[in-house]
N, C-alpha and C positions, 0 to 999 in steps of 0.2 A: 178625618184629616184635620190636624191642628192648623189654624190660620193665626199667625202671630200678630200681636199689636203691642209689642214691647214699648215701654215709655222711658224716657230719660227722667232721672230724678229732677224735681223742680223745687224751688224754695218754698218754705212754709207759706201757706195762704194762696199759692198759685195753682189753679186747677189744671191748666194746660199751658204748654210753652207756645205762646202766640207772640211772634216777634216781627221785626222788619229789618231789612238791610238798610244800613244807615250811613249817609253822608250828610253833613249839615249844609243848609242852603248858603252858608257863608263861603263855600269854596268847592263843593263836590270833592273829588279826589285830592284836591289841594287844600282842604279845609284846615289841616293842621298848621299851614303857613299863615292862614288868616283866621286863626282860631278865636272864637267869641263864645265864652262860656255861658253868657246870659242868653244868647240865641239858642244854644244847645239846650239849656234848661227849659226855654219856652217850647221848643220842638218836642222834647221828651214829655213835658206836661200834657201837651195835646195828644200825643200817642197814648200815654197812660190813661187818659180820660176816655179813650176808645177801646179799652180792653187789652192793649199791647203791653206786655211786661218785659220783653227782651228786645235788644238790638243785636244784629250781627255787625260788628264794627271792623274797621280796616286800618291797619297800620301801613300807610303808603310807603312802600319799601325804600324808594330812593331818598325820601326825607328822613326816615327813622334810622337808616343804616348808611350814612353818607360815605363812610370809608370802611375798608375791610375789618379794621380792628377798633372801630369807634361807633357808638350810638349817639344820636343827637339828644343831648340833655334837654334842649328846648322842646322838642317834640314829645319826649317822655313826660315832661312836666305838663304839657297840654293834655296828654292822655290821662295822667293822674287826675287832673281837674275833671276831665270827661267822665271818669269812673265815679268821682264824688257826686257829680250831677246825677248820675244814675241812682246812686244810693239815696240822694235827696228826693228823687222822684218815685222811689219805691220800685226801681227797675234794675235789670241785670243785663250784661252784655257777653257776647261770645266773640273775642277778638280774632282777627285773621292776620297772619304774619306776612307771608310772602305775597304782597300785592304788587305784582309786576304786570298783571293784566286787569283791565277794568274798562267796561263799557266801550268795547271796540277799539281799545288802544293798549299797546304794550309799552311798559316803561321799565328800563333797566336801571339798577344802581350804576352810577357812573363808572365804577371800577370792575364791572363784570367782564368786559373785554371779550365778548363772544364765547365765554366758557359754557360748556354743556351743563344744564341744570342738574342732571342726575348722575353723570358718570365722572365729572371732574372732581377729584378727591378734595382739592383745595377749596373749590367753590362750595361743595356740599358741606365741608367743614365750617366755612364762614356762615352758611345758612343755619347750621346747628348752633353755632356760637351765638348768633343773633337771637334765635328763638330761646335758647336757655337763659340768656341774660334778661330778656324781656319778661319771661315767666318768673324768674327769681325775684324780680322787682315787684310784681303785681299779683302773684298767685294767692296771697293772703287777703287781697282786697275782697270785701263781701259782694262787690258788684260783678265779679268774674264768675260765670256759670258754665264755662266750656272754652275750648280752644279749637281753632281751625288752622291748619298749616298754610293753606293757600287759597287763592281765588282762581278757579278755572285754569290751573297750571298747564293742562294739555294745550291750551291756546297759547299761553306764554312761552312754553318750550318750543312750539312752532317747528316741529321736525321737518315737515315737508318743504317749507319755504327755504330751508337750509340744505335741500337736496338729500335728505336722509329718508330712505324708504323703509328700512328695517328698524322697528321699535324694540328697544331692549327692555322688555318687561321685567326681567330680573333686576336690572339696575333701578327701575322705577320702584319696585317693591322694597329693595334695600334702602333706597333714598327715603321712602316713607318711614321705614323702621328706624332709621337713624334720627330723623327729625322728631318722631314721636318719642323716642328715647330722650331727645334733648328737652322736650316738654317735661318729662318725668324727672330728668336730672336737675331741672330748674325748680323742682318742688311742686310742679303742677299735678294735682290730684283730680281735677275736674275732667269730665268727658272730653275726648279729643277725636277729631276726624280730619280728613285730608282736604276737603273743599274742592275736589276736582270735578264735581258735577255728576258723578256716577254714570259716566258715558262709556263704560267699558264694554268689552265684547259680549259679556253675559247679558247685557241689556240691549245693545243696539245691533249686535252681529258684526260690528266693525271693531277691530283691535287697535286701541290707542295706547296700549302699554299699561293702562291702569286696570289690572285684572281684579274684578270685584271679589272673586273667591280668594285671591291671594292677599288682598287688603283686609278682608273681613276679620281675620284673627288679630289684626293690629289695632283696629279702630273701635270706638264705642258706639258709633251710629253711622248710618248711611245718610248722605245728603244730596238727593237728586236735584238738578237744575233743569227745569222743563220749560222751554219756550217753543213749542212745536208749531209749525206752519202746516195746516191740514186742508183737506178739500171736502170734509164732511163734519157737520156740527157735532154729531154724537161721538165720533172718534175724537174730536177735539176735546169734548168735555170729559171723556173717560181716559184719554191718553195718559195723563199723569197718574191716574189710579192704577192703570195696568203696569206702569213702571214701578210703582210702589209694590204691587203684587210680585213682580219679578225680583224685587229686593228682599223678599222673605227668605233670607239666608242667615243661618246661624242664630236666629232669634234676636238679632240686633234691631234697635229702634230705627224707624225711617223718619227722617226730618225733611219736610219739604223746604229745602234750604234756599231755593230760589224759584219763583214763578211770578208772573205778573203780565201786565199789558202797558204799552205806551199809548197815551191819549192821542197820539198822532195817527194811530192805526185804527182806533175804535172809539165810538161815542160813549158817553158816560153810562147810558142805560145798558148797553151791551157789555161794557167793561164790568159792570156790577153783576150781570148774569154770569159772565165767565168766572169771576171770583167765587160766586155762590156755588156754581157747579163744581169747580175744582176743589174747594174747601170740603164740601160734603162728600164728593166722590172719593177723594183721597183718604178721608177718614174711614169710609167703608172699605177702602182698598188697603188699609194697614198703616197709613201715616199717623203719627202721634205728636207731631209738632209742625208748625207752619211759620215760615219766615219769607213773606213776599218781597219782591223787588219793586219799589223801594220806598223810602219815607216821603220824599219831597221832590218837586220839580226844580230845574236849574236854569231858568230863563236868563238869569243875569250873566251866564257864562257862555252865551251863544258864539262868542268870538274866541273861545278857549277850547283846545283839544281836550277830550274827544268830541265835544258837542258841536264844534264848528263843522266837522266833516260827517258826523253821524247825529244830526240834530234830533232825530226821534228819541235818542237816548236821554234827552233832557226831561222827558215827560212820562216816565214810569211811576211817578210819585203817587202816594196815597193822598197827598196834600199838594195843592198848587203852590207856585212860588210866592203867592200872596197870603199863604197860610189858610186857604179855604179847603175844608175836607172834601175829597171826591167821593163819588158813590162807592168806590172800592173800599175806602176806609170804613164806611158805614156797614158794608158787608162783613168786614173783619170784626168790627165791633159786635154785630149781631151773632156771628159765629162763636165768638168768645163767650158771649152771654149764654148761648145755648149750651155750650160745653159745661159751663159752670152750673147751670140749672140741672143738667143730667148727671152731675158728679162724674166728670170725665175720668178721674183717676180710677173709678171702679168699672169703667166700660171695657168690654172685650168683644172681639169678633167671635161669633159662634163657630164651632167646628162644622165641617161639611163632609158630605159623602160624595161630592161631585168634583172630579178633577179634570182640569184642562192640561193635557200633556204637551209640553214644549220640547221639541226635538233638541238633542244635544248638538245638532249641526248649527244651532244658533251660536254656540260659544266655543266649540272645539275645532281646532285647525287640523281636521283629518286630511290625510294626503290626497292630493289630486281631486280636490273639490273646488268649486268655483267661488270667487269672492262674493257673488250675489246670494249665495245660499243662506248665509247667516241673516242678513237683513230681510230676506224673504220670509224666513221663519218668524221674525219679529212682526212683520207686516200681517201675516196670516193669523198668527196667534192673537194679536191685538184685535183683529176683526172678530175672531171667534169669541174673545172675551166680551166684546160689545154685544154680540148676539146672545150670549149667556146672560148677561146683565139685563138685556132687553126682555128676556124670558123670566126675569126675577129669580134666576138661579143663584144660590150662594156658592158660586164656583171658586175653587181653589186652584192656584197655578202650581203645577207639578213639573219640575225639571227632570228630564230623562236621566241626567247624570246622577241625580240624588235618589233614584229608584222610586217605585210606586208605593205610596202609603198602603198599609194593609186594609184600611177601612173604607175603600172607595166602592160605591155601588154603580156609579156611572163614570166612565172614562171617555173623554172626548179627545180624539186625535184628528185635528182639523187640517185638511189639505196638506198632507205631509208627504214630501218626496222621500225622506229617508229617516229611519230610526236604526239603532243598532240591532243586529240580528237577535241577540238575547232578549231584547225588549219585546219583539214580536212574540216570542215563545212565552214570555211572562204575561203578555196581554191575553193570550189564549188560555193560560192557566187561570187567570183571574176570571175570565168568562166561565170556565168550567166550574169555578167555585161560586158562581152566582152573580157576577158583575155583568152589566151591559157595557160592551165596548163598541164605540162608534168610531169609524175612520172613513175619511173621504180621500179618494184616489187623486194623486197630483203628479204630473210629469215633471214638475219644476218649471221655472220661467225662462230657461235657456236651453240650448241644444247640447250642452256638455253631458254625455251619458243620459240623454233625455229618456225619462221613464221613471216610474216609482221603484225604489230599491226595496221592495217588499219580498222577502224570501217566502216561497211556497204560498203565494197569494191565493192560488186556487184552493188549497187545502184549508187555509185560514178561514176563508169566507164561503166555502162550498160552491164555488163557481168554476167555470172554464173561461179563461180570458181569451179574447179573440183579437189579439194584437199582431201586427206585422213588424218585424224587426226594423228599427231605425225610423219608423214612421209613427205619426200620431193620428188619432181620430179627431179632427178639428171640430170645434164648435163655432159655427159661422153666424148663428142667430144672436140677437141682442139679449134674448132671454132664454132660459131653460125652464120648461114647465114639468113639474112632477105631478103625476096623476095617481092618487092613492087607490090601490086595488083592494085594500082591506082596511078595516078600522085599525088605527095605530095611535095609542097614547092620547086619545082625545081628538085626533084628526079623523073625521068620518070618511068611510069609503066613498069615493067619487069626488073628494075634494081635490082641487088643483092649486098648486103653489107655483108662482112664476118668479124665478131667480134671475136677477140681472147678471149679465156676463161682461167681464172686463179682463184685462191682462194682455200679456204678450202673445205673439203668434204661437209660441211653444206652450204657454200656459193655458191657452184657450182650447182645451182638449178634454176628452173623456175616455172612460175605460169601457170598451164593448165586452160584455160577458154573456154567458149562458148559465142559467142556474143548474146546479147538480144536486147538492145537498142543502140548498138555500131556498127559502120562500121569497117571492117577489112581493115587496110591500108597495112599491110605486114604480111606474114606468114613465118614460119621457113621452113627448107628443107623438113620437114615431113608434110607440109600443115597446121600446127597448128597456130592459131592466135598468132602473136608476137607483133604487134603494132596496137592498136585500138583507135578509136575516138568516144566519145559520145558528140553529140551536146547538149549544155545546154544554154538556153538564146541566147545571141549573141556571145557566146564564145564556148570553148570546153575543155573537159577533155581527155587527151591523155595518154594511158597506154602502157608501154613496159612490156611485160611479162618476159623479161630477164633483170637482173641487169648488163647491159653492162658496166656501169661505174665501178662497183665493180670488174667485170672480168678484165678490163683493168688495174685497180689500182694494181692488183696482178701479172702482167706480166712484166718481165724486157724488157727494150728497145722496148716498144710497140708503142710509139707515133711517128708520128701521126697514129691513128687508126680511124675507121669509125664513131665513135660517133660524131666527128666534123661535118660530113656530115649530120647526123641526126639533130644536133643542128642548122645548117645552114637552113635546111628545116623547122624546127620549127619556126625559126625567120621569114622566108618568109611567112609562114602561119599566123603568128601573126602580120605581117605588120611592123616588126622592123628590116628589112635588114640593115646592116651597110652602112653608106654613102660611105665608101671606103673599098674594099675587093679585094682579089686575089684568084685565083683558085688553087694556089700551097699551099698544106698543110704544107710545110716546111718554108713558109714565113708568118709571122703574121703582122697584122696592128693594130695600136692604134692611138688615137687622143687626142690632148690637145688643148684647146682654150685659146687665150689671151684676156684679158679684153678690149683691143682696137679693138676687132672684128676679128683679124686674127685667122686662124685655121691651125694647123700643124698635119701632118700625119706621123707616124713612120712606117717603114718597117723593120722587124727584122727577120733575117734568122736563121733557126735551122739546116741548112745543113753545112756539112764540105766541100762542093764544091761551086764554084761560081754559082749563080742562077740569071736568068733574068725573071722578071714577068711583066705582063701587067695589071695594076690596073683597076678594074671595079669601076667606080665612078659616083655618082649623080651630081658631079660638075667637075670643072677643077682642075688639079694638076699642079703646077708650081714650078720651081726651086726657093728656097727661097732666093738665092743670085741675080741671074740675071733676074728672072721672066719668063724665057722661059718655054714653055709647056713641061710637063713630061708625056710621054705615056708609057715608059718602065722604070723599075728600075732594075739596076744590082747590086747585093750584093756579096761581097767576102765571104768566109767561115765565118759563124756566124756573118755576118756584119749587120750594122744598117745604114739606110738612112732616112733622114727627109725632107719632102717636104711640101709646103704650099698648102692648099685646098682653092679653091675659088668657090663659088656657081655659077652655070650657070644662066645667066640672060635671061629672056624671050624676 
């Protein structure tokens, strides 16, 4: 299975697009009114000295487009100076046009008069005119390296506050097409995207009208905005990476267009840890450019909206309002230096033979399904991704709607209420052809048609289900223990694994079965079959009667939990054990290959303490600087280490 890591073109001499979302300390969103080119030059010089080559800049819409048929020449002159300051600093920028939302505040052009952003023909025409005119003035400037239509326009459009429940996705896609056409009509040849945050149904399970699949043919890159509030540190550190994996669509580059922390929520040390984790995890997850939010703090404007009512928005900066670099900026600097050292342009994610199957019920509005189904698929799939990464597996995310790649040896179907009927038949065919297919039973988290929609479950897995109609078999304990009755993929017979249990009343349930053509691999503490295998052809269908991934996804601070050990065993049974792994569940490994033949291995700690691990490797690990043999790796709290992998010669 190919795991893409497409890259945007970058200017000569730039290894990776490392940027920052930029407002000057002279005014935040109102910086163009109080524009000071010398301060801008100082800010850019400091950013450039820390490895940042790009900014994402913002044309505050009410100021740049004060009347329907007029642009502000004063603001455009300020922007022209801003561009020259970038050139002088050896930097580039990606301008954002329709900035009606920013930092918890919506601002309309004075003349909008309540018109719909997407379907009012006149208003869309004015947006297109504005964009075309700005592009035509600046597209030839050497500092321009891309374009973004908007900033988080789903928030700006604000359907629900206006009493609109039905989102017209067709109008949204047509709007995006027209505005991108306006960029091209203005002469813009640089990459372009929407700037909407990549919050569509294909990612979140909630439909906001911005369908990622429909926008993909129009845009040149995806730009996720990730500010997740979590209850588990490992899910927090890998959350953005999982979203990058979900955006492996059409081979388009994934730009981490926004992420960051406010210093009002976190201390400097933990802010640095978060940045380090997100930067490296998203690199391994397919991101190829990074633009954190944002460059500087805005203490001088505590009496000005939006900072007066959302004061935490003042302190997302990489630099304090006094110009002092924060720990986050040093992490960005170090990350940029590492990518340069590794020759980032030549790095690619290796192919994989392990697939995590994401149900099409995440994104497809099938008739008579519940609104909770899509977000639950996201919740469960993300937890399964965390477990696979904890097991050091180079897992690829497979969307059911796109079909199963032909070259998968292990297919993980985690806590899945529903797949399409043809998919189940295809999974059995894959097993017959030699694949290991693992699926865990799940009733769903609500009572709407409660039960797994698995056709011919008995035949698929060689069991007889012992369910009663309309009822569930509840799990009342706080843990479920699997006791292995046979050796399985490195798990010895007699081993017990205790899985924490969480979730709703409907979700906390299991599947009672009797084996028919299946062997029992593990039982629960009451002796009931919990993990079974049906041999089919040259492969196998493996059933977990407990939705262990769903259980874990609903438990705070649960990771690492034993699902990673189960996944590691599945990989061993399927013959896809990773080439480098560690036995410490709080240290993850990942690999990237260079087109010149070099291979690099990441070790990423999820511990708040120093940890030393002894890698288990099919080859030799060496220090990437001096070439000395690496037999142990010591990581500081939440630390990252990268070594070179060299295959053993016979």
